N, C-alpha and C positions, 0 to 999 in steps of 0.2 A: 172363103171368108165367113159365111155366115156360121159356121161350126164355131171359129174364132170370136164370134161376135156372143154367141151364146154360152161361151163358155168363159167370157169377162164382163161383159155388161150386163145382160140380163139376169144373171145370179143378183148382181148387185141391185137391182130395181125390185126384184122379187122380196130380197129382204128387205128394203125400205117399206114396200107396200104391207108386207107380214108384220114385221116386228118395231116398224117405226110410224104404225099406221098413217100412212102417206096415200092409202086410197083415194082422197079427196084433198085438196090444198084449200084451209077453211080463210084463203085472203082473196083479196079483190087483187087485180092486175098482173100483169107480167112481172114488174120489179117485186112484190110481194111474193109470187109464186116464185122468184129465184132466189131471193133472201131464204125462204123455209127450204127450197134444194140445198142451198150451200151449207146452212146450218146441220141438214142431215148427212151433209157429205162429208163434214167436219166428224161429226158424232161416228158416223160409219168408220173412216180412215181411224181414228183415236181408239175405236173398239179392236178395230183389226192388226193396228200397231203395238196395241198392250197384248192382245193375245199372242203375239208372235216374239213374246219376247223381250218388249222392248224397255222393260223396266230397267236395265242397269242403268242407262244414262238417264234415268227421269229426271232431272233437276233442269239439265240442257234443253230436254224435250219440250219440257212444261213452258220453260222461258220462250222456246220459239213459238208455242201453242199459245201463250198469252201476248207475245207479240202481233203474233197474226192476226187473231182476235181484235185486238184494239185498232190496227190498221183496217180490218173487215169493218168494225163498226163506226169506225172514223169517215168511211168512206157513202153509209149509208146517214152521217147524220145531217139534216140540214136544217135551215133557220125556219121560224116560222112563215116568213114572208114570203120564202120560196114554196112551200107548201100552198100558201092561198093563191100564188101564181099559177101553179101548175094545177090545181082543182077548179079555180075561180068560183069560189064563193060566192054569194051575193048577200 
């Protein structure tokens, strides 16, 4: 099990820390860190997909990516009143 993890997950984290400068995440809170890691994962997977020759059906691929990013961004868009309620500004 350890060898499987070393060959699948740990190189990804190594790439994220070395090439995407994610040694430290410059946001506060778990929600912010979650957003940063999701965007890094999207960038990593796009790079991996394009490197493996995924350019043949690029129009449908990029339409799917745009749809996924729009859904992702809509999940994190909140109204200002929700932000005020969450952070309890005085």
